[in-house]
PALOFI-242561 format. One record per residue (C-alpha): x, y, z. Coordinates in steps of 0.02 Angstrom, whole numbers, plus 32768, in hexadecimal, padded with zeros to 4 digits. Example, Ala and Ser with C-alpha at 12.3 -4.5 7.8 and 13.67 -1.06 7.14 Angstrom:
2
82677F1F818682AC7FCB8165
//
This chain:
716
1880F07383961825F003830E181EF0B1829518B8F0D082C118F8F03E8274188DF06181D218DFF11481CE1992F0CC81CE194FF03C81571911F0CD80D619B2F13A80E41A13F09A80AC19B6F078800E19B0F14680001A82F1497FFA1A77F0B67F7E1A17F1097EF81A82F1AB7F051B30F1357EC91AC5F0B57E561AACF1657DF11B49F14D7DBD1B2EF0B97D661A9FF0E37CFE1AD7F0A57C651A89F0B97BAD1A3CF0117B651A22F0047ABC19B3EFB47A341A0AEF3679BA19F9EF6F790619A8EF0178901A2AEEF3780C19B2EE9877A01965EF3A775B1A1EEF8C77531A2FEFF576CD1ACDF06276E51B23EFEC765F1A9BF02F75EA1A7EF0CE760E1AE0F16B76401A87F1F376AF1AECF27676B11A8EF31376F719E5F33C775819A7F3DD7767190BF3E277FA18A0F46978471853F41B78D217B9F491792C17B9F43C79DE170CF4427A25171AF41D7AE41670F43D7B341641F3CD7A9E16CDF33F7AC116EAF3567A02174AF38B797F1734F3C178B317CAF3BA784517F3F3D077A31881F36877681924F37976E11980F2E476B61A15F2E2762D1A49F24075EE1A89F1D875621A7CF120752C1B00F0B8752B1A9EF02574C119EEF00974661965F02574F018A4F01274E01893F05D759018E6F0B2763518BEF0B876D418BDF12D776F189DF105781F1801F1657865178EF12A78F416E1F13D78F516DFF1E378911678F231781A16BFF274776F166BF30F771016D3F32276871756F2A5763D17B8F2E275AA1847F2B8754F189FF32474E71816F38A74F91799F31374B31721F2C1751D175BF1F1750316F9F145754C1722F130760F16E8F0A9768C16DFF0D2775016EAF03077BA16EDF0A2784817AFF07A786F1804F0B377C217A6F120774317E6F0B4768B17FDF11E75ED17DAF0C8754A1832F10D74AA18A9F0AE7441193EF101749519EEF11A74101A98F0F4744A1B1DF19774661A84F20E74621A5BF27B74E219AEF2A175241949F31675A718B1F2B8760D1845F32B766217C9F2FE76FA175AF358775F1722F2F677E416BBF2FD78A516F0F283792D16BEF27879E71757F21A7A231748F1967AAC1800F1977AC918A1F1D77A931856F2977AAD1822F2AB7B6F17B0F3557B8017C1F3827C4F1756F3D67CBB16DCF4307C1C165BF3EF7C751676F4477D12162EF4DD7D45169CF58C7D2016A6F5A47DC616E7F51A7E0617A6F4E87E3917D7F4557DA01859F4927D2717E7F49E7C681865F4377BEC1877F3C47B5F18FDF3637B2D192EF2C57ABF1986F2207AE519A6F1B77A4C1A18F14D7A7019B6F0A67ABF190BF0F37A88191DF13079D91915F1CF798F1895F19F79061809F1B879921824F269795B1887F28F78BC1893F21E78431944F1D17846198CF141784F19B4F0BE78E11A4DF066788B1AEDF0BC78CE1B53F09E782A1AE6F11E77BA1B38F1B677EB1B0AF26577A01B0EF32677C51A82F353782C1A4DF407782819BEF4347893194EF4CF78AC18CAF4B9794F1836F52C79671821F5407A2117BBF5B37A991808F6607AB41866F6637B4B18BEF5AD7B4F1967F5947B191995F50F7AA31A1DF4A27A961A38F42F7A011AD2F3DF79A11B4BF45579441B5CF50679421AC8F59D796C1AD6F5E978A31A3BF64A78D4199FF67A79531913F6C6791A1868F6FA796F17F0F6C678F2174AF70A79471728F74479EA1729F6987A3F179DF64979CF1867F64F79C218C3F5D8792A1974F589796319D8F55778CA1A71F4F078DC1AEAF4C278741B51F42878501C04F40977F81C2EF350780E1BABF29D77F81B78F23778991AF4F1AF78C01A47F1EA78DC1A40F1A579951AAFF24179C71A39F2CB798E19FEF3267A19198EF3B27A591978F3F07B071902F48B7B3118F6F4E47BCE190DF58D7C3E19D1F5917C531A56F5F57C641B0DF5CE7C0D1BC7F5CE7C3B1C36F5E07BAD1CE2F5A07BC21D74F5877B371DD2F4FA7B281E9FF51B7B001E66F4E67A501DFFF57E7A411D59F5037A481CDCF55F7A9E1C87F4F27B2B1BC4F5347B521B8BF4FF7C081AD2F50A7C2B1A77F5097CD519D9F5437D1319D8F5FA7D7219ACF5BE7E071A45F5547E111ABEF5C97DE71B1EF5AF7E861B3AF5007E4E1B7CF50E7DA21C3FF5377DE41C34F4957E4F1BD5F4377DC41C2CF45D7D2F1CD7F4557D9C1D76F41E7D321D1AF4067C8E1D96F4837C1C1E20F4177C891DD4F3797C3F1DACF3B47B991E61F3F97B881EA8F35A7BC61E4AF2F77B581E97F35E7AA91F30F3427AF31F24F28B7B1B1ED2F2427A931F35F2A17A0E1E9FF2E479A51E45F379799A1D8CF39479E11D42F34B79621CA5F3D379661C69F48979551C51F48F7A0A1C23F4327AB01B8AF45B7B1E1B5AF4027BC71A96F41F7BFB1A53F3B97C7E1984F3877C7A191DF35A7D0718E0F2917CFF1966F2677C8D197CF1A27C5B1A23F1887C901AB5F1FC7CDC1AF9F23B7C391AEAF2417B8D1B71F2667B091B0DF2A37A721B71F2F879F61BBBF3997A461B3AF3A77AA71B28F3257B5D1A8DF3447BAC1A97F2E57C541A27F2D67CEF1A03F3777D751A19F3007E151AEBF3297DD51AD2F3D97DE91B27F3FA7E921B66F4847F0C1C1AF4807F5D1BE8F40F7FF31BA0F36F7F7D1C46F3727EFA1CA4F2FC7F951C0EF2837F931BCDF2947EEA1C0BF3017E581BFBF3067D9D1CB0F2EC7D771CAAF2337D261C07F25D7CD11C4FF2F07C8E1CE5F2AB7C5A1CA5F2027C131C10F2537B9D1CAFF2C37B431D1EF2457B1A1C8EF1F67AC11CA4F2977A3A1D2EF21D7A081D07F1757A321C54F15979FD1C20F20179A31CBBF21A79291CDBF16C79261C36F0FA79471C1FF03C79531BE4EFDF78CB1B68EF7F79441B47EF3B79E81BEBEEBE7A061C59EF5479FF1BF0EFD07A7A1CA4EFAB7ADF1CEEF0207A701C7AF0A37A981C6DF0917B611D09F0317B7F1D75F0D77B3D1D0FF1597B921D10F0F67C3C1DD7F0E97C221DFEF1907BEA1D74F1E47C6A1DE0F1797CEE1E8DF1BB7CB11E31F2747CA31E02F24B7D581EC1F2267D8A1EF3F2CE7D5A1E72F3207DC91E5DF2AB7E6B1F11F2667E4B1F58F1A57E361F22F15E7ECA1E72F18A7E7E1E9FF1357DDA1ED7F09B7E351E4AF0937EA41DC4F08F7E191E30F00A7DC31E2CEFA37E5F1D73EFBD7E811D41EF957DD51DBAEEF07DD11D5DEEAE7E6D1CABEECB7E251CF3EE727D751D3BEDF17DE61CBBEDCD7E461C42EDC47D981CBBED497D4B1CDCECC87DDE1C15ECCB7DF81C1EEC797D431BBCED117CE61C56ED567C901C2BEDAC7BE71CA6EDBD7B591CC4EE877B271C93EE547A671BEAEDF97ABA1B72EE7D7A711AF6EE4F7B061B6EEE5A7B971B4BEED37C241B95EF787C4A1C07EF337CB41C62EEE57C331C47EF6C7BC31C85EFFE7C211D04EFC87C9A1D4AEF057C481D55EF827BC51DB1F00A7C231E11EF797C6D1E49EF2D7BAD1E89EFD77B8A1EDFEFDF7C201F32EF4C7C141F67EF747B5A1FBEF0187B7A2025EFAA7BEE2045EF397B672073EFA97AE320B9F0387B482068F0E47B6620BBF1437AC62073F0AD7A4D1FD0F0B87ABB1FBEF1697A881FEEF16279B21F8AF0B879A01EF3F11579EA1F0EF19A79741F25F15478E61E97F0EA790F1E20F175791A1E70F1DC78931E68F14A78161DACF12A78321D6AF1E278691CA2F1F878401C99F15178151C64F09C78591CE1F02878AF1CFCEF6978FF1D6DEF2A79811DE1EEF778F11DF1EFAD789B1E40EFC1795A1E9DEF3679771EE4EF5978BF1F15F00D78F51F62EFC179751FC8EF3B79342012EFBA78A2204EF033791420A7EFD079A820E6EF3C793920B9EED979CA2066EE3179E11FBBEE4C7A3E1F52ED9A7A241F69ED597AC71F1AEE067AF41E9EEE077A791E70ED527ABC1E74ED907B7A1E0AEE287B711DA7EE1D7ADB1D81ED6F7ACC1D79ED197B661CE3ED257BE51D46ED1D7C7E1D9EEDB77CD51E5CED957CDF1E69EDC67D861F20ED8B7D9B1F5FEE1E7D091EFCEE997D691F4DEE767E121FEEEE7F7DBE1FB9EF327D701F71EF647E0B2013EF417E78206CEFB97E202003F03D7E9C206FF0327F371FCEF06D7F671F6BEFD67F301FE2EF6B7F791FD0EFB680201F13EFBB80251F01EF107FF11F7EEED280871EFBEF3E80F21E66EEF980A11EBAEE3C80C71EA6EE5A817B1DD4EE7F81801DC7EDCC81E11E60EDE6824E1E2AEE0183071E31EEC683331EB3EE7483B31F33EE5083391F2BEEE882C61F23EF6C833B1FADEFB183191FB9EF8D825E1F0CEFFC825B1F4BF08182CF1FD5F08F824E1F77F0A781C21F29F14182171FC2F191821B1FDCF24381D01FDCF26281351F4EF1D7812A1F29F19680701E5FF194806E1E2EF0F9801E1EA2F09180AD1E5DF12181291DBAF0D381051DD7F02380F41E2AF03F81A91D81F09681E51D00EFF781991D8BEF7B81E81D68EFC382AA1C90EF9C82961C52EF1E83321CFEEEFF83661D19EF3784151CFDEFD884451D83EFE884D01E04EFC384371D99F03583911D7EF0D684001E23F11A83FE1E30F0D2833D1D85F12D83201DC4F1D9836D1E7AF1C683081E04F1BD82681D9DF24E82A71E2DF2C182C61E7FF2B482171E09F33281E61DFBF2C981391D3CF2CE80FC1D2DF22980BF1D7CF1DD81501CFEF22B81CC1C72F20081471CB8F14381531CA6F16082121BEAF1A682121BB0F11581911C06F08B81E41BD5F0A1829F1B17F04A82C21B44F07A83801B91F11583BC1C07F0E8844A1BEEF16D84E11CA2F1A084CA1C89F1D484231BF4F22F84381C2BF2D7842B1C94F2BA839E1C00F26783491B90F2F2835B1C0CF37582FE1C0BF2FD82691B5AF363824F1BC8F3F3822C1C45F39581A81C42F3B980D51BF8F33480A51B2EF30C80861B4DF25B809D1BA4F271814F1B1FF30081801A8DF27B81661AE8F1E581C81B13F263823E1A61F2A1826E1A04F20382511A86F1AC82BD1A9AF232834D19C6F233835419C6F17483601A2FF16383F21A0DF22084531961F23F8436197FF2AC84BF19CDF32984591960F32183BC1951F3E783BA1A0EF3FE83D01A30F38983281985F3DC82CC19D4F47C82F41A70F45A82AA1A2DF42082001992F4AF81F019AEF4E781581A0FF45F80F419CEF3E5806B1A56F399802F1A5FF3437F6E19D0F3527EF91972F2E37F4B196EF33D7FEE19ABF2A5805819E2F31780E01949F37880E318D5F2FA80CE190FF2998172190BF34681B2184FF34381B7182FF2AC81D3189FF2A18271181EF33C82951787F2E9826C17AEF25B82E117F5F2A783781796F2CE83FB17DCF363844417BEF3BB83A01749F44C83C0169DF3F1836A166DF4B0831E1707F494829A16EAF3E0826C165CF40581E916C9F48C81891769F3EE819716E5F373815F16C5F3F180BD1768F3F4807C1791F32D80A416F6F30D80401709F39D7FB917A4F3437F7B174CF2B77F241706F3337EB11713F2F67DF71762F3927DBB1806F36C7E2D189CF30F7E11187DF24A7E151918F2447EA618AFF2B07F111816F2617EE41858F1C67F1F1895F1EF7FC317FFF2567FF317A4F1A77FC1181DF12E803C1805F1B080CC173AF1B880BD1728F0FB80A11795F0DD813A1726F16281A71686F121815B1653F1DA812B1622F1C6807115A3F253805C1530F23E7FB815A0F2A07F381631F2317F7615E9F1B57F3F15B2F1EC7E9D1667F24C7E87169AF17D7E8D162EF1407E0D1678F1C67DAE1727F1897DC916F2F0C97DA216DAF1147CFD176BF16C7CFF17E4F16A7C591871F1537CCD1898F09A7CD918EFF0907D951861F1097DE117DBF0C37D79180DF0047DDC1821F06E7E7A1753F0A47E7B1727F00F7E301752EFA27EAD1733F01A7F3D167AF0297EEF166FEF6E7F0E169DEF667FAE1613EFE77FCA158FEFA27F7B15B1EEFD7FDA157EEF5C807E14B0EF7A809114C3F02680B51522F063802614C4EFDE7FBA1431F0437FE21475F0E47FB114ADF0CA7F2B13F9F07F7EE013ACF10B7F171427F19D7ED01401F12E7E17135DF17D7E2913A0F2147DD81430F1CC7D831440F1E17CC014ACF16A7C491529F13D7C5C1534F14A7D1E148BF0EF7D2014CBF0617CB11568F0567CF9151BF0477DB114B1EFC47D83153DEF4B7D501588EF627DE814EFEF467E4314D1EEAA7DE2157CEE617DF8
//
């Protein structure tokens, strides 16, 4: 059963990867303040025409900047990484300039209070910030051809002459020229769409309000869309690929409800022309809140079965909140990053509270408090004002700080303070002091202790958090139950049985099930059966996940989990039923035939592997099953699916030459987590003589950059 144990290990890794997606967060570079020019130059507006050439992975652009000089200057700069300029005009005339591959410096005797226009004509082959997906693939491949951008943490100045400084805010009007037959999505309202010729369509977007450069975005692909309208008549455009038409509703479920809730709860109207959401392949994070245009990972495009396990609701809400907190009102620097992420996290939890209930809201608070306390108790606690703090601090400690503040000053004062803060600082940059000032002026309450404990202290205030959590009767009951984890089953059986009484609380029920693991079957089987009889999807999932060895008395009930509306449950039930009852393999495979699961095809790939390693399967069918499995490593497919396939192929030691080439490509992928996974697996294979020999043979037909990359790995 060695292979079976490896399969189980592989499954747990994929389960971890599934949930880790929810915690992808955007890193951002610290801006070099020594080159700040916002107090010397006021850029007002940018009008750009950008031709995206996906086959060449390049852009050609013409940009016009309108700006005023505040103090006499002999030069100004615009961030422009690795760009070539063919025309530089100041007020229509040629002007001296230097280009150092990071910035273009314009030399002139700039006079105060005078308005200027700067014309730039440029070309660029962006190495980051703009990503070209599957344009090298044959037209008959099954990969989606897309182009999309990620500015925060990657700098839009790789493809658009702009500003890596968040404090430089201006109106951006983008005109994008792109291949005919594709949708183009960008910031602002679509003012005009024109066919320039038989192959190129021009998309002209207009904005009304200023924003920071990192929020500029473009996405292009073959999309359909749903259009909703908020209570206040804001258009909401929800994009999806045609193949995902049946997934559009479950993916975007509750979007209008979330939007309307935020406008009412925040008390300030949505601050942009419209709101668009577009899923893209191989995105770097779960989502990014570009102004009016959220781009998110298509791993979150789901069907109704997946909704219970992995839905888009939190990311949907989180990115939408940023349209106020981050986009309209923007931090001055990383010291105040919690003003973005803490607010977005807390308001997203509040939106989920309205959808999933109060117990869910307190459960999120409880989970985050546990994580923050563990970090703090290990001596790794961080101040919210530390610009180098972790995502856990910015997001979840920031949310907790707001929750405690609301309890301290009251909900009415909290709402008034938020409204005042946003209106006073609309379309500008802020510090934590600006927010604190708004709270103090509105509430007239001394919040100095809150500032010390929640903003400045590195330690998490666990005692205060516990008092807050105990406002929820559910959390009190949950903690009572959790305190019994080390108690013998004989001394808590009655308590556990009562916890499963109808109507069972989902979280208490799951904790009850998890406490049965490793205990006497004589005592636990009746409790497992009671949990299964609740027909609660999450309780039944807890049984599927937590049972390692299926008791014979539970066999029929456990096998029924194959029919549950949860892909996590189905995958666990299939794996464990097959491991324990291999004589019934065909029965289990027939029950799950045709089920694919999440985007990483968690159920389908397990199904294929069981077919491949089970002796009772017709040998004539196995080549087709292997061809399907090995085909999922293709560089045209989403990285989550590829990673899952690589993992299974490694477990059964069945890499083809094409799989090895795909792994080499993955080791150079733009997505950090997938790239690291592939590099780690590649290094393991290169330690084995069989695969090292295969890679050396393959290197004779390789070209750079693959050859150069492989050569370096072989030398390690």
